[in-house]
Backbone of each chain as nested JSON, in Angstrom:
{
  "chains": [
    {"id": "A", "residues": [
      {"number": 1, "name": "MET", "atoms": {"N": [-46.066, 3.974, -13.172], "CA": [-44.98, 3.04, -12.836], "C": [-43.625, 3.674, -13.134]}},
      {"number": 2, "name": "LYS", "atoms": {"N": [-42.705, 3.523, -12.215], "CA": [-41.359, 4.056, -12.415], "C": [-40.327, 2.943, -12.198]}},
      {"number": 3, "name": "THR", "atoms": {"N": [-39.216, 3.053, -12.905], "CA": [-38.087, 2.148, -12.684], "C": [-36.974, 2.924, -11.994]}},
      {"number": 4, "name": "VAL", "atoms": {"N": [-36.569, 2.429, -10.843], "CA": [-35.488, 3.068, -10.097], "C": [-34.262, 2.166, -10.171]}},
      {"number": 5, "name": "LYS", "atoms": {"N": [-33.155, 2.731, -10.64], "CA": [-31.904, 1.978, -10.716], "C": [-30.986, 2.476, -9.618]}},
      {"number": 6, "name": "ILE", "atoms": {"N": [-30.571, 1.58, -8.743], "CA": [-29.769, 1.957, -7.579], "C": [-28.395, 1.282, -7.683]}},
      {"number": 7, "name": "PHE", "atoms": {"N": [-27.345, 2.074, -7.533], "CA": [-25.968, 1.572, -7.519], "C": [-25.428, 1.753, -6.115]}},
      {"number": 8, "name": "ILE", "atoms": {"N": [-24.994, 0.679, -5.504], "CA": [-24.461, 0.741, -4.141], "C": [-22.987, 0.387, -4.207]}},
      {"number": 9, "name": "THR", "atoms": {"N": [-22.149, 1.272, -3.723], "CA": [-20.698, 1.042, -3.759], "C": [-20.124, 1.237, -2.364]}},
      {"number": 10, "name": "LEU", "atoms": {"N": [-18.993, 0.606, -2.125], "CA": [-18.272, 0.849, -0.882], "C": [-17.723, 2.274, -0.892]}},
      {"number": 11, "name": "LYS", "atoms": {"N": [-17.733, 2.909, 0.266], "CA": [-17.138, 4.239, 0.361], "C": [-15.653, 4.174, 0.045]}},
      {"number": 12, "name": "HIS", "atoms": {"N": [-15.13, 5.293, -0.459], "CA": [-13.693, 5.363, -0.715], "C": [-12.955, 5.196, 0.606]}},
      {"number": 13, "name": "GLY", "atoms": {"N": [-11.894, 4.418, 0.577], "CA": [-11.135, 4.177, 1.794], "C": [-11.535, 2.878, 2.476]}},
      {"number": 14, "name": "VAL", "atoms": {"N": [-12.715, 2.34, 2.14], "CA": [-13.112, 1.058, 2.719], "C": [-12.482, -0.056, 1.886]}},
      {"number": 15, "name": "LEU", "atoms": {"N": [-11.823, -0.96, 2.543], "CA": [-11.141, -2.062, 1.859], "C": [-12.15, -2.922, 1.095]}},
      {"number": 16, "name": "ASP", "atoms": {"N": [-11.801, -3.299, -0.125], "CA": [-12.714, -4.074, -0.961], "C": [-12.012, -5.348, -1.417]}},
      {"number": 17, "name": "PRO", "atoms": {"N": [-12.004, -6.386, -0.586], "CA": [-11.29, -7.616, -0.946], "C": [-11.868, -8.288, -2.19]}},
      {"number": 18, "name": "GLN", "atoms": {"N": [-13.172, -8.166, -2.395], "CA": [-13.785, -8.77, -3.587], "C": [-13.27, -8.072, -4.849]}},
      {"number": 19, "name": "GLY", "atoms": {"N": [-13.184, -6.749, -4.778], "CA": [-12.645, -5.996, -5.905], "C": [-11.189, -6.344, -6.165]}},
      {"number": 20, "name": "LYS", "atoms": {"N": [-10.433, -6.492, -5.1], "CA": [-9.017, -6.862, -5.233], "C": [-8.889, -8.227, -5.904]}},
      {"number": 21, "name": "ALA", "atoms": {"N": [-9.747, -9.165, -5.517], "CA": [-9.715, -10.499, -6.12], "C": [-10.053, -10.43, -7.601]}},
      {"number": 22, "name": "VAL", "atoms": {"N": [-11.035, -9.598, -7.96], "CA": [-11.399, -9.436, -9.372], "C": [-10.208, -8.87, -10.144]}},
      {"number": 23, "name": "GLN", "atoms": {"N": [-9.568, -7.856, -9.569], "CA": [-8.428, -7.247, -10.261], "C": [-7.313, -8.266, -10.491]}},
      {"number": 24, "name": "GLU", "atoms": {"N": [-6.972, -9.008, -9.439], "CA": [-5.88, -9.973, -9.578], "C": [-6.233, -11.088, -10.566]}},
      {"number": 25, "name": "SER", "atoms": {"N": [-7.479, -11.521, -10.54], "CA": [-7.894, -12.558, -11.487], "C": [-7.801, -12.052, -12.918]}},
      {"number": 26, "name": "LEU", "atoms": {"N": [-8.253, -10.812, -13.151], "CA": [-8.176, -10.262, -14.51], "C": [-6.719, -10.116, -14.95]}},
      {"number": 27, "name": "ASN", "atoms": {"N": [-5.866, -9.654, -14.042], "CA": [-4.439, -9.544, -14.373], "C": [-3.896, -10.906, -14.807]}},
      {"number": 28, "name": "LYS", "atoms": {"N": [-4.241, -11.952, -14.047], "CA": [-3.722, -13.285, -14.354], "C": [-4.305, -13.847, -15.642]}},
      {"number": 29, "name": "LEU", "atoms": {"N": [-5.518, -13.425, -15.98], "CA": [-6.174, -13.941, -17.186], "C": [-5.693, -13.232, -18.454]}},
      {"number": 30, "name": "GLY", "atoms": {"N": [-4.736, -12.324, -18.308], "CA": [-4.198, -11.69, -19.507], "C": [-4.67, -10.261, -19.721]}},
      {"number": 31, "name": "PHE", "atoms": {"N": [-5.079, -9.602, -18.641], "CA": [-5.49, -8.194, -18.739], "C": [-4.662, -7.359, -17.763]}},
      {"number": 32, "name": "PRO", "atoms": {"N": [-3.366, -7.18, -18.062], "CA": [-2.508, -6.445, -17.124], "C": [-2.871, -4.968, -17.036]}},
      {"number": 33, "name": "GLU", "atoms": {"N": [-3.7, -4.471, -17.978], "CA": [-4.046, -3.044, -17.959], "C": [-5.072, -2.706, -16.871]}},
      {"number": 34, "name": "VAL", "atoms": {"N": [-5.62, -3.731, -16.209], "CA": [-6.58, -3.458, -15.123], "C": [-5.81, -3.065, -13.869]}},
      {"number": 35, "name": "LYS", "atoms": {"N": [-5.962, -1.821, -13.445], "CA": [-5.181, -1.293, -12.33], "C": [-5.986, -1.201, -11.037]}},
      {"number": 36, "name": "GLY", "atoms": {"N": [-7.264, -1.416, -11.13], "CA": [-8.073, -1.356, -9.92], "C": [-9.477, -1.847, -10.22]}},
      {"number": 37, "name": "ALA", "atoms": {"N": [-10.153, -2.394, -9.203], "CA": [-11.528, -2.854, -9.388], "C": [-12.274, -2.687, -8.068]}},
      {"number": 38, "name": "ARG", "atoms": {"N": [-13.481, -2.216, -8.146], "CA": [-14.349, -2.116, -6.975], "C": [-15.653, -2.81, -7.343]}},
      {"number": 39, "name": "VAL", "atoms": {"N": [-16.172, -3.599, -6.428], "CA": [-17.394, -4.354, -6.692], "C": [-18.521, -3.801, -5.821]}},
      {"number": 40, "name": "GLY", "atoms": {"N": [-19.662, -3.597, -6.42], "CA": [-20.82, -3.109, -5.677], "C": [-22.071, -3.855, -6.077]}},
      {"number": 41, "name": "LYS", "atoms": {"N": [-23.21, -3.306, -5.686], "CA": [-24.487, -3.931, -5.996], "C": [-25.297, -3.024, -6.907]}},
      {"number": 42, "name": "TYR", "atoms": {"N": [-26.141, -3.646, -7.689], "CA": [-26.987, -2.909, -8.616], "C": [-28.397, -3.447, -8.452]}},
      {"number": 43, "name": "MET", "atoms": {"N": [-29.371, -2.567, -8.301], "CA": [-30.757, -3.008, -8.146], "C": [-31.684, -2.222, -9.045]}},
      {"number": 44, "name": "GLU", "atoms": {"N": [-32.658, -2.913, -9.594], "CA": [-33.727, -2.252, -10.345], "C": [-35.039, -2.494, -9.613]}},
      {"number": 45, "name": "LEU", "atoms": {"N": [-35.685, -1.426, -9.204], "CA": [-36.983, -1.544, -8.528], "C": [-38.081, -1.001, -9.434]}},
      {"number": 46, "name": "GLN", "atoms": {"N": [-39.216, -1.701, -9.452], "CA": [-40.416, -1.197, -10.122], "C": [-41.314, -0.593, -9.051]}},
      {"number": 47, "name": "LEU", "atoms": {"N": [-41.588, 0.688, -9.163], "CA": [-42.398, 1.37, -8.146], "C": [-43.657, 1.966, -8.753]}},
      {"number": 48, "name": "ASP", "atoms": {"N": [-44.778, 1.805, -8.047], "CA": [-45.966, 2.57, -8.399], "C": [-45.676, 4.046, -8.156]}},
      {"number": 49, "name": "ASP", "atoms": {"N": [-46.343, 4.91, -8.885], "CA": [-46.124, 6.343, -8.699], "C": [-46.432, 6.735, -7.258]}},
      {"number": 50, "name": "HIS", "atoms": {"N": [-45.638, 7.653, -6.747], "CA": [-45.733, 8.034, -5.348], "C": [-45.4, 9.517, -5.266]}},
      {"number": 51, "name": "ALA", "atoms": {"N": [-46.016, 10.199, -4.318], "CA": [-45.855, 11.651, -4.257], "C": [-44.394, 12.048, -4.05]}},
      {"number": 52, "name": "ASP", "atoms": {"N": [-43.699, 11.368, -3.161], "CA": [-42.337, 11.789, -2.847], "C": [-41.383, 10.616, -3.019]}},
      {"number": 53, "name": "ILE", "atoms": {"N": [-41.112, 10.322, -4.27], "CA": [-40.364, 9.103, -4.571], "C": [-38.914, 9.197, -4.086]}},
      {"number": 54, "name": "ASP", "atoms": {"N": [-38.315, 10.388, -4.14], "CA": [-36.93, 10.528, -3.663], "C": [-36.826, 10.156, -2.188]}},
      {"number": 55, "name": "GLN", "atoms": {"N": [-37.752, 10.693, -1.411], "CA": [-37.756, 10.407, 0.018], "C": [-37.937, 8.905, 0.271]}},
      {"number": 56, "name": "GLN", "atoms": {"N": [-38.837, 8.28, -0.505], "CA": [-39.079, 6.845, -0.348], "C": [-37.808, 6.038, -0.632]}},
      {"number": 57, "name": "ILE", "atoms": {"N": [-37.106, 6.412, -1.694], "CA": [-35.897, 5.655, -2.054], "C": [-34.834, 5.817, -0.97]}},
      {"number": 58, "name": "LYS", "atoms": {"N": [-34.692, 7.025, -0.467], "CA": [-33.692, 7.244, 0.584], "C": [-34.014, 6.406, 1.82]}},
      {"number": 59, "name": "GLU", "atoms": {"N": [-35.301, 6.333, 2.16], "CA": [-35.682, 5.509, 3.319], "C": [-35.409, 4.032, 3.068]}},
      {"number": 60, "name": "MET", "atoms": {"N": [-35.71, 3.568, 1.849], "CA": [-35.446, 2.155, 1.529], "C": [-33.957, 1.844, 1.658]}},
      {"number": 61, "name": "CYS", "atoms": {"N": [-33.128, 2.747, 1.139], "CA": [-31.679, 2.505, 1.2], "C": [-31.208, 2.51, 2.648]}},
      {"number": 62, "name": "ALA", "atoms": {"N": [-31.731, 3.429, 3.446], "CA": [-31.29, 3.523, 4.833], "C": [-31.759, 2.319, 5.641]}},
      {"number": 63, "name": "LYS", "atoms": {"N": [-32.972, 1.826, 5.344], "CA": [-33.542, 0.752, 6.165], "C": [-33.107, -0.637, 5.732]}},
      {"number": 64, "name": "LEU", "atoms": {"N": [-32.844, -0.833, 4.443], "CA": [-32.604, -2.202, 3.983], "C": [-31.48, -2.344, 2.968]}},
      {"number": 65, "name": "LEU", "atoms": {"N": [-31.437, -1.463, 1.977], "CA": [-30.63, -1.786, 0.79], "C": [-29.151, -1.503, 0.962]}},
      {"number": 66, "name": "ALA", "atoms": {"N": [-28.795, -0.439, 1.67], "CA": [-27.385, -0.078, 1.801], "C": [-27.001, -0.023, 3.271]}},
      {"number": 67, "name": "ASN", "atoms": {"N": [-25.727, -0.193, 3.519], "CA": [-25.194, -0.024, 4.873], "C": [-24.549, 1.361, 4.933]}},
      {"number": 68, "name": "PRO", "atoms": {"N": [-25.215, 2.334, 5.561], "CA": [-24.721, 3.714, 5.487], "C": [-23.37, 3.926, 6.145]}},
      {"number": 69, "name": "VAL", "atoms": {"N": [-22.933, 2.964, 6.955], "CA": [-21.631, 3.112, 7.601], "C": [-20.497, 2.969, 6.585]}},
      {"number": 70, "name": "ILE", "atoms": {"N": [-20.632, 2.009, 5.679], "CA": [-19.517, 1.741, 4.755], "C": [-19.891, 1.896, 3.288]}},
      {"number": 71, "name": "GLU", "atoms": {"N": [-21.167, 2.154, 2.989], "CA": [-21.569, 2.188, 1.579], "C": [-22.186, 3.531, 1.195]}},
      {"number": 72, "name": "ASP", "atoms": {"N": [-21.947, 3.908, -0.045], "CA": [-22.645, 5.035, -0.66], "C": [-23.624, 4.493, -1.686]}},
      {"number": 73, "name": "TYR", "atoms": {"N": [-24.62, 5.291, -2.043], "CA": [-25.499, 4.858, -3.125], "C": [-25.863, 6.042, -4.005]}},
      {"number": 74, "name": "GLN", "atoms": {"N": [-26.15, 5.701, -5.249], "CA": [-26.676, 6.676, -6.198], "C": [-27.878, 6.029, -6.862]}},
      {"number": 75, "name": "TYR", "atoms": {"N": [-28.777, 6.838, -7.382], "CA": [-29.915, 6.228, -8.082], "C": [-30.4, 7.122, -9.206]}},
      {"number": 76, "name": "THR", "atoms": {"N": [-31.054, 6.476, -10.164], "CA": [-31.714, 7.21, -11.238], "C": [-33.168, 6.732, -11.287]}},
      {"number": 77, "name": "ILE", "atoms": {"N": [-34.052, 7.649, -11.656], "CA": [-35.481, 7.321, -11.743], "C": [-35.898, 7.46, -13.205]}},
      {"number": 78, "name": "GLU", "atoms": {"N": [-36.512, 6.41, -13.742], "CA": [-36.959, 6.448, -15.133], "C": [-38.45, 6.183, -15.189]}},
      {"number": 79, "name": "GLU", "atoms": {"N": [-39.106, 6.822, -16.152], "CA": [-40.536, 6.587, -16.34], "C": [-40.755, 5.21, -16.946]}},
      {"number": 80, "name": "GLY", "atoms": {"N": [-41.818, 4.539, -16.518], "CA": [-42.194, 3.294, -17.16], "C": [-41.506, 2.087, -16.548]}},
      {"number": 81, "name": "ALA", "atoms": {"N": [-42.039, 0.918, -16.861], "CA": [-41.444, -0.327, -16.382], "C": [-40.252, -0.655, -17.25]}},
      {"number": 82, "name": "VAL", "atoms": {"N": [-39.327, -1.418, -16.701], "CA": [-38.152, -1.826, -17.461], "C": [-38.627, -2.743, -18.599]}},
      {"number": 83, "name": "GLN", "atoms": {"N": [-37.95, -2.639, -19.734], "CA": [-38.399, -3.424, -20.899], "C": [-38.15, -4.902, -20.676]}}
    ]},
    {"id": "B", "residues": [
      {"number": 1, "name": "MET", "atoms": {"N": [-5.739, 6.752, -18.481], "CA": [-6.523, 5.947, -17.526], "C": [-8.023, 6.101, -17.822]}},
      {"number": 2, "name": "LYS", "atoms": {"N": [-8.713, 5.009, -17.802], "CA": [-10.155, 5.051, -18.031], "C": [-10.888, 4.338, -16.894]}},
      {"number": 3, "name": "THR", "atoms": {"N": [-12.096, 4.812, -16.608], "CA": [-12.948, 4.133, -15.642], "C": [-14.083, 3.45, -16.399]}},
      {"number": 4, "name": "VAL", "atoms": {"N": [-14.199, 2.149, -16.2], "CA": [-15.259, 1.383, -16.859], "C": [-16.269, 0.962, -15.8]}},
      {"number": 5, "name": "LYS", "atoms": {"N": [-17.516, 1.319, -16.011], "CA": [-18.59, 0.918, -15.087], "C": [-19.403, -0.176, -15.752]}},
      {"number": 6, "name": "ILE", "atoms": {"N": [-19.474, -1.312, -15.092], "CA": [-20.144, -2.485, -15.666], "C": [-21.342, -2.858, -14.794]}},
      {"number": 7, "name": "PHE", "atoms": {"N": [-22.497, -3.01, -15.416], "CA": [-23.71, -3.446, -14.722], "C": [-24.044, -4.831, -15.231]}},
      {"number": 8, "name": "ILE", "atoms": {"N": [-24.143, -5.777, -14.314], "CA": [-24.458, -7.155, -14.698], "C": [-25.812, -7.508, -14.105]}},
      {"number": 9, "name": "THR", "atoms": {"N": [-26.733, -7.908, -14.965], "CA": [-28.083, -8.24, -14.505], "C": [-28.468, -9.613, -15.01]}},
      {"number": 10, "name": "LEU", "atoms": {"N": [-29.376, -10.241, -14.298], "CA": [-29.913, -11.506, -14.781], "C": [-30.754, -11.242, -16.024]}},
      {"number": 11, "name": "LYS", "atoms": {"N": [-30.712, -12.166, -16.964], "CA": [-31.551, -12.036, -18.156], "C": [-33.02, -12.063, -17.773]}},
      {"number": 12, "name": "HIS", "atoms": {"N": [-33.832, -11.412, -18.594], "CA": [-35.268, -11.461, -18.354], "C": [-35.743, -12.896, -18.467]}},
      {"number": 13, "name": "GLY", "atoms": {"N": [-36.597, -13.284, -17.553], "CA": [-37.081, -14.649, -17.564], "C": [-36.328, -15.553, -16.61]}},
      {"number": 14, "name": "VAL", "atoms": {"N": [-35.141, -15.137, -16.186], "CA": [-34.393, -15.939, -15.214], "C": [-34.891, -15.568, -13.81]}},
      {"number": 15, "name": "LEU", "atoms": {"N": [-35.253, -16.569, -13.049], "CA": [-35.78, -16.35, -11.708], "C": [-34.739, -15.652, -10.832]}},
      {"number": 16, "name": "ASP", "atoms": {"N": [-35.18, -14.661, -10.065], "CA": [-34.266, -13.88, -9.229], "C": [-34.74, -13.922, -7.779]}},
      {"number": 17, "name": "PRO", "atoms": {"N": [-34.392, -14.986, -7.036], "CA": [-34.887, -15.111, -5.657], "C": [-34.389, -13.993, -4.748]}},
      {"number": 18, "name": "GLN", "atoms": {"N": [-33.174, -13.487, -5.018], "CA": [-32.655, -12.399, -4.193], "C": [-33.501, -11.131, -4.404]}},
      {"number": 19, "name": "GLY", "atoms": {"N": [-33.848, -10.876, -5.66], "CA": [-34.715, -9.727, -5.943], "C": [-36.082, -9.882, -5.305]}},
      {"number": 20, "name": "LYS", "atoms": {"N": [-36.623, -11.097, -5.362], "CA": [-37.933, -11.366, -4.753], "C": [-37.876, -11.103, -3.246]}},
      {"number": 21, "name": "ALA", "atoms": {"N": [-36.775, -11.528, -2.62], "CA": [-36.614, -11.314, -1.176], "C": [-36.539, -9.819, -0.862]}},
      {"number": 22, "name": "VAL", "atoms": {"N": [-35.823, -9.066, -1.707], "CA": [-35.73, -7.618, -1.501], "C": [-37.116, -6.99, -1.624]}},
      {"number": 23, "name": "GLN", "atoms": {"N": [-37.869, -7.419, -2.644], "CA": [-39.194, -6.837, -2.835], "C": [-40.104, -7.123, -1.643]}},
      {"number": 24, "name": "GLU", "atoms": {"N": [-40.108, -8.373, -1.178], "CA": [-40.983, -8.735, -0.059], "C": [-40.566, -8.015, 1.225]}},
      {"number": 25, "name": "SER", "atoms": {"N": [-39.252, -7.88, 1.426], "CA": [-38.787, -7.168, 2.616], "C": [-39.212, -5.71, 2.577]}},
      {"number": 26, "name": "LEU", "atoms": {"N": [-39.078, -5.077, 1.417], "CA": [-39.477, -3.666, 1.295], "C": [-40.98, -3.518, 1.514]}},
      {"number": 27, "name": "ASN", "atoms": {"N": [-41.758, -4.448, 0.961], "CA": [-43.206, -4.393, 1.169], "C": [-43.539, -4.461, 2.66]}},
      {"number": 28, "name": "LYS", "atoms": {"N": [-42.863, -5.363, 3.375], "CA": [-43.142, -5.525, 4.808], "C": [-42.66, -4.34, 5.616]}},
      {"number": 29, "name": "LEU", "atoms": {"N": [-41.616, -3.66, 5.131], "CA": [-41.064, -2.516, 5.862], "C": [-41.878, -1.243, 5.647]}},
      {"number": 30, "name": "GLY", "atoms": {"N": [-42.961, -1.337, 4.904], "CA": [-43.806, -0.158, 4.745], "C": [-43.67, 0.514, 3.389]}},
      {"number": 31, "name": "PHE", "atoms": {"N": [-43.244, -0.266, 2.385], "CA": [-43.166, 0.288, 1.029], "C": [-43.993, -0.583, 0.077]}},
      {"number": 32, "name": "PRO", "atoms": {"N": [-45.322, -0.531, 0.205], "CA": [-46.153, -1.4, -0.632], "C": [-46.106, -1.024, -2.112]}},
      {"number": 33, "name": "GLU", "atoms": {"N": [-45.554, 0.165, -2.426], "CA": [-45.52, 0.583, -3.832], "C": [-44.443, -0.137, -4.648]}},
      {"number": 34, "name": "VAL", "atoms": {"N": [-43.583, -0.915, -3.958], "CA": [-42.549, -1.66, -4.685], "C": [-43.187, -2.907, -5.302]}},
      {"number": 35, "name": "LYS", "atoms": {"N": [-43.223, -2.947, -6.633], "CA": [-43.915, -4.037, -7.326], "C": [-42.953, -5.062, -7.916]}},
      {"number": 36, "name": "GLY", "atoms": {"N": [-41.672, -4.746, -7.889], "CA": [-40.715, -5.698, -8.428], "C": [-39.307, -5.254, -8.097]}},
      {"number": 37, "name": "ALA", "atoms": {"N": [-38.397, -6.207, -7.995], "CA": [-36.997, -5.868, -7.73], "C": [-36.122, -6.926, -8.396]}},
      {"number": 38, "name": "ARG", "atoms": {"N": [-35.051, -6.469, -9.007], "CA": [-34.047, -7.365, -9.584], "C": [-32.7, -6.93, -9.034]}},
      {"number": 39, "name": "VAL", "atoms": {"N": [-31.902, -7.891, -8.623], "CA": [-30.606, -7.564, -8.039], "C": [-29.5, -8.004, -8.998]}},
      {"number": 40, "name": "GLY", "atoms": {"N": [-28.521, -7.152, -9.177], "CA": [-27.391, -7.482, -10.043], "C": [-26.089, -7.037, -9.415]}},
      {"number": 41, "name": "LYS", "atoms": {"N": [-25.064, -7.019, -10.236], "CA": [-23.747, -6.614, -9.753], "C": [-23.303, -5.353, -10.464]}},
      {"number": 42, "name": "TYR", "atoms": {"N": [-22.468, -4.604, -9.782], "CA": [-21.947, -3.363, -10.342], "C": [-20.447, -3.352, -10.105]}},
      {"number": 43, "name": "MET", "atoms": {"N": [-19.682, -3.051, -11.133], "CA": [-18.225, -3.018, -10.978], "C": [-17.645, -1.777, -11.601]}},
      {"number": 44, "name": "GLU", "atoms": {"N": [-16.649, -1.235, -10.942], "CA": [-15.878, -0.136, -11.511], "C": [-14.444, -0.612, -11.703]}},
      {"number": 45, "name": "LEU", "atoms": {"N": [-13.968, -0.576, -12.939], "CA": [-12.584, -0.972, -13.226], "C": [-11.775, 0.253, -13.639]}},
      {"number": 46, "name": "GLN", "atoms": {"N": [-10.545, 0.321, -13.159], "CA": [-9.6, 1.339, -13.627], "C": [-8.688, 0.679, -14.645]}},
      {"number": 47, "name": "LEU", "atoms": {"N": [-8.707, 1.177, -15.864], "CA": [-7.912, 0.566, -16.926], "C": [-6.922, 1.563, -17.513]}},
      {"number": 48, "name": "ASP", "atoms": {"N": [-5.696, 1.089, -17.732], "CA": [-4.772, 1.876, -18.555], "C": [-5.334, 1.963, -19.968]}},
      {"number": 49, "name": "ASP", "atoms": {"N": [-4.969, 3.005, -20.667], "CA": [-5.459, 3.162, -22.035], "C": [-5.022, 1.977, -22.89]}},
      {"number": 50, "name": "HIS", "atoms": {"N": [-5.893, 1.548, -23.768], "CA": [-5.664, 0.351, -24.56], "C": [-6.286, 0.59, -25.928]}},
      {"number": 51, "name": "ALA", "atoms": {"N": [-5.673, -0.008, -26.948], "CA": [-6.12, 0.272, -28.315], "C": [-7.592, -0.118, -28.519]}},
      {"number": 52, "name": "ASP", "atoms": {"N": [-7.978, -1.285, -28.023], "CA": [-9.339, -1.755, -28.3], "C": [-10.03, -2.088, -26.983]}},
      {"number": 53, "name": "ILE", "atoms": {"N": [-10.445, -1.051, -26.306], "CA": [-10.954, -1.23, -24.948], "C": [-12.285, -1.971, -24.947]}},
      {"number": 54, "name": "ASP", "atoms": {"N": [-13.131, -1.739, -25.966], "CA": [-14.42, -2.443, -26.013], "C": [-14.215, -3.947, -26.095]}},
      {"number": 55, "name": "GLN", "atoms": {"N": [-13.303, -4.346, -26.963], "CA": [-13.027, -5.768, -27.12], "C": [-12.484, -6.361, -25.814]}},
      {"number": 56, "name": "GLN", "atoms": {"N": [-11.604, -5.608, -25.135], "CA": [-11.042, -6.069, -23.864], "C": [-12.15, -6.282, -22.826]}},
      {"number": 57, "name": "ILE", "atoms": {"N": [-13.065, -5.324, -22.734], "CA": [-14.137, -5.44, -21.737], "C": [-15.027, -6.641, -22.041]}},
      {"number": 58, "name": "LYS", "atoms": {"N": [-15.339, -6.834, -23.323], "CA": [-16.187, -7.978, -23.682], "C": [-15.498, -9.295, -23.307]}},
      {"number": 59, "name": "GLU", "atoms": {"N": [-14.186, -9.363, -23.534], "CA": [-13.461, -10.583, -23.158], "C": [-13.457, -10.791, -21.644]}},
      {"number": 60, "name": "MET", "atoms": {"N": [-13.247, -9.694, -20.892], "CA": [-13.261, -9.806, -19.426], "C": [-14.613, -10.311, -18.929]}},
      {"number": 61, "name": "CYS", "atoms": {"N": [-15.689, -9.78, -19.507], "CA": [-17.021, -10.204, -19.071], "C": [-17.254, -11.668, -19.423]}},
      {"number": 62, "name": "ALA", "atoms": {"N": [-16.829, -12.082, -20.612], "CA": [-17.048, -13.463, -21.04], "C": [-16.223, -14.437, -20.212]}},
      {"number": 63, "name": "LYS", "atoms": {"N": [-14.984, -14.033, -19.85], "CA": [-14.085, -14.959, -19.169], "C": [-14.271, -15.009, -17.664]}},
      {"number": 64, "name": "LEU", "atoms": {"N": [-14.69, -13.881, -17.059], "CA": [-14.713, -13.864, -15.597], "C": [-15.933, -13.178, -14.99]}},
      {"number": 65, "name": "LEU", "atoms": {"N": [-16.295, -12.017, -15.52], "CA": [-17.193, -11.158, -14.745], "C": [-18.663, -11.553, -14.821]}},
      {"number": 66, "name": "ALA", "atoms": {"N": [-19.096, -12.007, -15.975], "CA": [-20.515, -12.336, -16.123], "C": [-20.671, -13.786, -16.553]}},
      {"number": 67, "name": "ASN", "atoms": {"N": [-21.822, -14.344, -16.266], "CA": [-22.157, -15.684, -16.732], "C": [-23.058, -15.524, -17.956]}},
      {"number": 68, "name": "PRO", "atoms": {"N": [-22.523, -15.733, -19.161], "CA": [-23.302, -15.402, -20.361], "C": [-24.557, -16.247, -20.533]}},
      {"number": 69, "name": "VAL", "atoms": {"N": [-24.637, -17.353, -19.808], "CA": [-25.825, -18.208, -19.934], "C": [-27.049, -17.525, -19.315]}},
      {"number": 70, "name": "ILE", "atoms": {"N": [-26.853, -16.882, -18.174], "CA": [-28.02, -16.324, -17.485], "C": [-27.933, -14.816, -17.249]}},
      {"number": 71, "name": "GLU", "atoms": {"N": [-26.802, -14.201, -17.596], "CA": [-26.648, -12.782, -17.286], "C": [-26.387, -11.939, -18.528]}},
      {"number": 72, "name": "ASP", "atoms": {"N": [-26.894, -10.722, -18.493], "CA": [-26.555, -9.703, -19.481], "C": [-25.668, -8.673, -18.817]}},
      {"number": 73, "name": "TYR", "atoms": {"N": [-24.935, -7.914, -19.621], "CA": [-24.167, -6.823, -19.032], "C": [-24.2, -5.602, -19.948]}},
      {"number": 74, "name": "GLN", "atoms": {"N": [-24.038, -4.468, -19.314], "CA": [-23.885, -3.2, -20.026], "C": [-22.688, -2.503, -19.415]}},
      {"number": 75, "name": "TYR", "atoms": {"N": [-22.079, -1.606, -20.162], "CA": [-20.965, -0.874, -19.567], "C": [-20.873, 0.524, -20.153]}},
      {"number": 76, "name": "THR", "atoms": {"N": [-20.252, 1.396, -19.372], "CA": [-19.934, 2.737, -19.85], "C": [-18.446, 2.955, -19.616]}},
      {"number": 77, "name": "ILE", "atoms": {"N": [-17.835, 3.731, -20.488], "CA": [-16.404, 4.037, -20.383], "C": [-16.259, 5.528, -20.145]}},
      {"number": 78, "name": "GLU", "atoms": {"N": [-15.537, 5.9, -19.094], "CA": [-15.327, 7.311, -18.797], "C": [-13.837, 7.607, -18.767]}},
      {"number": 79, "name": "GLU", "atoms": {"N": [-13.493, 8.802, -19.178], "CA": [-12.092, 9.23, -19.139], "C": [-11.682, 9.485, -17.69]}},
      {"number": 80, "name": "GLY", "atoms": {"N": [-10.447, 9.146, -17.369], "CA": [-9.923, 9.497, -16.051], "C": [-10.241, 8.462, -15.003]}},
      {"number": 81, "name": "ALA", "atoms": {"N": [-9.526, 8.565, -13.886], "CA": [-9.768, 7.671, -12.761], "C": [-11.008, 8.154, -12.012]}},
      {"number": 82, "name": "VAL", "atoms": {"N": [-11.645, 7.226, -11.311], "CA": [-12.812, 7.593, -10.518], "C": [-12.353, 8.522, -9.386]}},
      {"number": 83, "name": "GLN", "atoms": {"N": [-13.204, 9.478, -9.067], "CA": [-12.786, 10.476, -8.062], "C": [-12.711, 9.846, -6.681]}}
    ]}
  ]
}
């Protein structure tokens, strides 16, 4: 069993209105030191062991999890199920 | 300038219908090895240097970013702006 942690973010240059809203809200709540915010998605998958796990993850991201036109993704693979 | 990466996840035991939908979709798309999925949020904040940055981040999460009743969060602090 492996735990795959996937971070999906908007590509640089793609407008992020949700991030902008977070930044402005934090500024108004008394955190003027926040100069920028970007919001993305985070996923944890539990996978049975597989011969080519990197290839599998890339296919999952391309087919379902990320929008390759506007999003980038990174992932880490850890042994064992998440605690 | 510091970059803070925040991962917000549902607490263990809290039902995650979005994660369940991701898992079932991946299974149907030809990835039967996916045995579980949890979906969360990921944020990158750009912060000016501040005396007590840990305390600031905890306050931001408590006041706006996370729902402490059902969500946990983790964060990392990196020097410099995100590339």
